[in-house]
C-alpha positions as CSV (number, residue, x, y, z in Angstrom):
1,N,0.0,-0.1,0.0
2,R,2.1,3.0,-1.2
3,E,-0.1,5.5,1.2
4,Y,1.1,3.4,4.3
5,Q,4.3,3.3,3.1
6,L,4.7,6.8,2.6
7,A,3.2,7.5,6.0
8,L,5.7,5.0,7.4
9,A,8.6,7.2,5.3
10,Q,7.2,10.5,6.8
11,T,6.7,9.2,10.3
12,L,10.5,7.9,10.1
13,L,11.6,11.6,8.6
14,E,10.0,13.3,11.4
15,A,11.5,11.1,14.1
16,G,14.7,11.6,12.7
17,A,15.4,8.2,11.6
18,M,16.7,9.3,8.1
19,P,18.5,6.0,6.6
20,E,15.2,3.9,7.2
21,A,13.0,7.0,5.8
22,E,15.4,7.4,3.1
23,R,15.2,3.4,2.1
24,N,11.3,3.3,2.3
25,L,11.2,6.5,-0.1
26,L,13.3,5.0,-2.4
27,A,11.5,1.6,-2.5
28,L,8.3,4.0,-3.1
29,L,9.9,5.9,-5.9
30,R,11.1,2.9,-7.6
31,N,7.8,1.9,-8.3
32,A,6.1,5.3,-8.3
33,A,8.7,7.9,-9.5
34,N,6.1,10.6,-10.4
35,N,4.5,10.5,-6.8
36,G,4.2,14.2,-5.7
37,P,4.1,13.8,-2.0
38,A,7.1,11.0,-2.1
39,N,9.2,13.2,-4.2
40,L,8.6,16.2,-1.5
41,A,9.1,13.9,1.4
42,M,12.5,12.6,-0.3
43,A,13.1,16.4,-0.7
44,R,12.9,17.6,2.7
45,L,15.2,14.6,3.7
46,L,18.1,15.8,1.5
47,T,17.8,19.2,2.7
48,R,18.0,18.1,6.2
49,E,21.0,16.1,5.2
50,G,22.6,19.2,3.8
51,K,22.2,18.0,-0.1
52,A,20.8,21.0,-1.7
53,N,21.5,20.5,-5.1
54,D,20.0,17.0,-4.9
55,A,17.0,18.4,-2.9
56,V,16.2,20.9,-5.5
57,S,15.7,18.3,-8.0
58,Y,13.3,16.5,-5.7
59,Y,11.5,19.3,-5.4
60,H,11.1,19.9,-8.9
61,R,10.0,16.2,-9.3
62,A,7.5,16.7,-6.5
63,I,5.8,20.2,-8.0
64,Y,5.4,18.5,-11.5
65,G,4.4,14.7,-10.1
66,Q,1.0,13.6,-9.3
67,W,-1.2,14.4,-6.3
68,K,-4.4,12.6,-5.7
69,S,-5.7,15.1,-3.3
70,D,-5.4,19.0,-2.3
71,A,-2.9,19.3,-4.8
72,S,-3.0,22.6,-5.0
73,K,-2.0,23.0,-1.0
74,G,0.8,20.7,-1.7
75,L,2.1,22.1,-4.6
76,V,1.9,25.7,-2.8
77,Q,3.8,24.3,0.3
78,A,6.5,22.7,-2.1
79,R,7.0,25.6,-4.0
80,F,7.8,27.8,-1.1
81,E,9.9,25.3,0.7
82,L,12.1,25.2,-2.5
83,A,12.0,29.2,-2.6
84,D,13.4,29.1,1.0
85,L,16.3,26.7,0.2
86,L,16.9,28.7,-2.9
87,A,17.1,31.7,-0.8
88,G,19.7,29.9,1.4
89,Q,21.6,29.0,-1.3
90,N,21.5,32.6,-2.7
91,A,20.2,31.2,-6.2
92,K,18.7,34.3,-6.9
93,K,17.8,33.8,-11.1
94,E,16.1,30.4,-9.8
95,L,14.4,31.9,-7.0
96,L,13.1,34.6,-9.0
97,A,11.3,31.9,-11.4
98,E,9.8,30.2,-8.7
99,L,8.3,33.5,-7.1
100,L,7.1,34.4,-10.2
101,V,4.6,31.5,-10.2
102,L,4.2,31.5,-6.4
103,Q,2.8,35.2,-6.7
104,N,-0.8,33.9,-8.0
105,E,-1.0,33.1,-4.4
106,A,-0.3,36.5,-3.0
107,S,-3.9,37.8,-3.1
108,R,-5.3,35.1,-0.8
109,D,-3.8,36.6,2.6
110,P,-1.7,39.2,3.9
111,L,0.8,36.6,5.3
112,T,1.2,34.8,1.9
113,A,1.8,38.2,0.1
114,K,4.5,39.4,3.0
115,R,6.2,36.3,2.5
116,I,6.8,36.4,-1.4
117,A,7.6,40.3,-1.1
118,R,10.3,39.4,1.7
119,L,11.7,36.4,-1.0
120,Y,11.8,39.2,-3.6
121,L,13.8,41.3,-1.8
122,V,16.2,38.2,-1.2
123,A,16.2,37.4,-5.1
124,G,17.4,41.2,-5.3
125,S,14.0,42.5,-7.3
126,P,12.6,45.3,-5.0
127,V,10.4,46.5,-7.8
128,R,8.4,43.4,-7.2
129,A,8.6,43.3,-3.6
130,A,7.3,46.8,-3.1
131,P,3.9,46.6,-4.8
132,L,3.2,43.6,-2.7
133,F,3.9,45.3,0.4
134,R,1.6,48.2,-0.6
135,E,-1.0,46.1,-1.2
136,V,-1.3,44.7,2.4
137,L,-0.8,48.2,3.5
138,R,-3.9,49.2,1.6
139,A,-5.6,46.8,3.5
140,N,-4.2,47.1,6.9
141,P,-2.0,50.6,7.2
142,K,-0.9,49.8,10.3
143,D,0.9,46.7,9.7
144,G,4.2,47.5,10.8
145,D,6.1,44.3,9.3
146,A,4.9,45.2,5.9
147,R,5.7,49.0,6.6
148,A,9.4,47.8,7.4
149,G,9.3,45.5,4.0
150,L,8.6,48.4,2.2
151,G,11.3,50.3,3.6
152,E,13.6,47.5,2.9
153,A,12.3,47.4,-0.9
154,D,12.8,51.3,-1.6
155,F,16.1,51.1,0.4
156,A,17.5,48.0,-1.9
157,A,16.0,50.4,-4.8
158,G,18.0,53.5,-3.7
159,N,15.3,55.6,-2.6
160,Y,16.6,56.4,0.7
161,R,13.9,59.6,1.6
162,S,10.9,57.1,1.0
163,A,12.8,54.1,3.1
164,Q,13.6,56.4,6.0
165,A,9.7,57.5,6.1
166,H,8.7,53.8,5.9
167,F,11.3,52.5,8.7
168,L,10.1,55.8,10.9
169,A,6.1,54.6,10.6
170,A,7.3,50.8,11.3
171,L,9.2,51.9,14.4
172,Q,6.6,53.6,15.5
173,A,4.3,50.2,15.2
174,S,7.2,48.0,16.9
175,P,9.2,50.7,18.7
176,D,11.1,47.8,20.5
177,S,12.7,46.6,17.1
178,T,16.4,47.0,16.8
179,A,16.6,45.8,13.3
180,I,14.1,48.8,12.2
181,R,16.1,51.2,14.4
182,Q,19.5,50.4,12.7
183,R,17.8,50.7,9.2
184,L,16.4,53.9,10.1
185,E,19.7,54.9,11.4
186,L,21.3,53.6,8.3
187,C,19.1,55.7,6.1
188,T,19.4,58.7,8.2
189,E,23.3,58.3,7.6
190,V,22.8,57.7,4.0
191,L,20.8,60.9,3.6
192,A,23.2,63.1,5.5
193,L,26.1,62.0,3.1
194,D,24.0,62.7,0.1
195,P,25.9,65.0,-2.2
196,E,22.7,65.3,-4.4
197,Q,20.4,66.7,-2.1
198,R,18.8,69.8,-2.8
199,G,19.9,73.5,-1.0
200,L,23.2,72.3,-0.8
201,D,26.2,75.0,-1.9
202,T,29.1,73.9,-3.8
203,R,31.2,73.2,-0.8
204,A,28.7,71.2,0.9
205,R,28.3,68.8,-1.8
206,Y,32.0,68.7,-2.2
207,L,32.7,67.8,1.6
208,R,29.8,65.1,1.3
209,S,31.5,63.6,-2.1
210,V,34.7,63.1,-0.2
211,K,33.1,61.7,2.8
């Protein structure tokens, strides 16, 4: 019974019995190579073993494999896990490709939208992250996490004045956040060194450029 075999392998994996879990999964996949949940379990096992390249391959097999029930939920979970793995590997190009597919899920709830937006930042695409943070803020202007995320997106895009305003608003929502306070201070420092700021005379521009 493949379902029982998969359940056993998943239980072994959760218990940390990696060799036994791997043996069961390999046996299952020999007879059902396109089994989506089995490939997902193998991807998780390989991730835990630190075999990232092999895990990516199995994640892809899981995503394009066969799922009997609740396929949408399983596929989204698999893509998010793959995205997290790629983010950890700093594989920005591959991560961006996964996020473009995942973005269809962004409108379903604010947490998903923020998660995708932050992964866009990791992928080096603040231009795609910013609209998702703004959508969350339109629904809930007091969402400090989204406000901080929008600050990160603007900072990455070089919009330091806008980033400063967003970090300030985020700090008001989360006054105890050291990370937000540090980003706000960095924005302030960058702006204090900007030689292109309006209203500066020639000498002030020169001194800022040198500094």
